[in-house]
C-alpha positions in Angstrom: -64.7 6.2 -92.7 -67.3 7.9 -90.6 -65.5 6.7 -87.5 -62.1 8.0 -88.7 -61.1 10.6 -86.1 -60.9 13.6 -88.5 -64.4 12.8 -89.7 -65.9 11.8 -86.4 -64.9 15.0 -84.6 -65.8 17.2 -87.5 -69.4 15.9 -87.7 -68.7 14.3 -91.1 -70.6 11.2 -92.1 -70.0 9.1 -95.2 -73.4 8.3 -96.7 -72.3 6.4 -99.8 -69.4 5.0 -101.8 -70.3 3.3 -105.1 -69.0 -0.2 -105.5 -66.9 0.9 -108.6 -65.4 3.9 -106.8 -66.9 6.5 -109.1 -69.1 8.3 -106.6 -69.3 9.3 -103.0 -71.8 11.2 -100.8 -70.6 13.0 -97.6 -72.6 14.9 -95.0 -71.6 17.5 -92.5 -73.8 18.0 -89.5 -73.5 21.5 -88.2 -73.6 21.4 -84.4 -71.9 22.9 -81.4 -68.6 21.3 -82.4 -68.7 22.2 -86.1 -70.0 25.7 -86.1 -68.2 29.0 -86.0 -68.7 32.1 -83.8 -71.9 33.1 -85.6 -73.3 29.5 -85.4 -73.0 28.6 -89.0 -70.7 25.9 -90.5 -67.1 26.4 -89.7 -65.1 26.7 -92.9 -62.5 24.2 -91.7 -65.2 21.6 -91.3 -66.4 22.2 -94.8 -62.9 21.9 -96.1 -62.4 18.6 -94.1 -65.6 17.2 -95.6 -64.2 17.6 -99.1 -60.6 16.8 -98.5 -59.9 13.1 -99.3 -62.8 12.0 -101.6 -61.7 12.9 -105.1 -58.2 11.4 -104.5 -59.7 8.3 -102.9 -62.1 7.6 -105.8 -59.3 8.0 -108.3 -56.8 6.0 -106.2 -59.1 3.0 -106.0 -59.9 3.2 -109.7 -56.3 3.5 -110.8 -54.9 0.8 -108.5 -51.6 0.4 -106.6 -49.4 1.2 -109.6 -50.2 4.9 -109.3 -49.3 7.6 -106.7 -52.4 9.7 -106.0 -52.4 12.7 -103.6 -54.7 15.6 -102.8 -52.5 18.7 -103.3 -54.6 21.9 -103.2 -58.1 23.0 -102.3 -60.2 26.1 -102.9 -63.5 27.0 -101.4 -65.8 29.8 -102.4 -68.3 30.4 -99.6 -71.7 31.5 -101.0 -74.2 31.2 -98.2 -74.1 30.4 -94.4 -74.3 26.7 -93.8 -76.8 25.4 -91.4 -78.2 22.0 -90.5 -77.0 19.2 -92.6 -74.7 19.9 -95.5 -74.0 17.5 -98.4 -71.3 17.1 -101.0 -71.3 14.7 -103.9 -68.1 13.5 -105.5 -67.9 12.0 -108.9 -64.9 10.6 -110.9 -66.3 8.8 -114.0 -64.5 5.7 -115.2 -63.8 7.4 -118.5 -62.0 10.3 -116.6 -59.9 7.8 -114.6 -59.0 6.0 -117.8 -57.9 9.3 -119.4 -55.8 10.2 -116.4 -54.2 6.7 -116.3 -53.0 7.2 -119.9 -51.7 10.7 -119.2 -49.8 9.5 -116.2 -48.4 6.3 -117.9 -44.6 6.1 -117.8 -44.2 8.3 -114.7 -45.6 11.6 -116.2 -46.8 14.0 -113.5 -50.5 14.8 -113.9 -52.3 17.6 -111.9 -56.1 17.5 -112.3 -58.7 19.7 -110.8 -62.1 18.3 -109.7 -65.1 20.4 -108.6 -68.2 19.9 -106.5 -70.6 22.0 -104.5 -71.8 21.8 -100.8 -75.5 22.1 -100.5 -77.9 22.6 -97.5 -81.0 20.6 -96.8 -83.1 22.9 -99.1 -80.7 22.2 -102.0 -79.2 25.7 -102.0 -75.5 25.9 -102.8 -73.5 26.9 -99.7 -70.1 26.6 -101.2 -68.2 25.8 -104.4 -65.2 23.5 -103.9 -62.2 22.7 -106.2 -59.6 20.1 -105.3 -56.4 19.5 -107.2 -55.1 15.9 -107.4 -51.6 14.8 -108.2 -51.3 11.5 -110.2 -48.2 9.6 -111.4 -47.5 6.0 -112.3 -45.0 4.6 -109.8 -41.4 4.6 -111.0 -40.9 0.9 -110.5 -43.9 0.2 -112.7 -42.9 2.7 -115.4 -39.3 1.4 -115.4 -40.4 -2.3 -115.8 -42.4 -1.3 -118.9 -39.4 0.2 -120.6 
C-alpha cells in the first residue's frame, strides 16, 4: 500500500496492518511535496492519510458478502503539522460483529469512526472522523430469505 500512487506521492507510508485487520498505523512525512505555503502539513495530505483505512479494516473483517465504502470525512486542525505525522486506526472485532448484525438482510448502516493525527512529540495535530457505509450485498440477503 505504501507504493500505491496516492500514498506514494503524498508521502504516506503504511507502518502496520494487524493480521486480523483490527488495527493499522499510517505515517505522513511532511516534505517539499506534502507541505503547504507556510511549510506545514498540507490538509489534503492529512486527509489522504486517513481516507481508506477504517473502511479497509472493516471490509476485510466483514468479508465479501458486504459492501463497505468510505462516505464522509471531517478534520479539525488543531496544530501545524511538521516532521512525521502518525495516525492509528482501530476497528475491534466486537464492533465489526455488531455492524455485521445491523447490516444483515441488506439494511444500510452508516457508522462514524474517529482517530487523531499526532506529531513526533505525541501532540495532537488534528482530530479526524470518517463515516463508513455498510450493507450486506443484495444477492446474499436474498438467498437467506
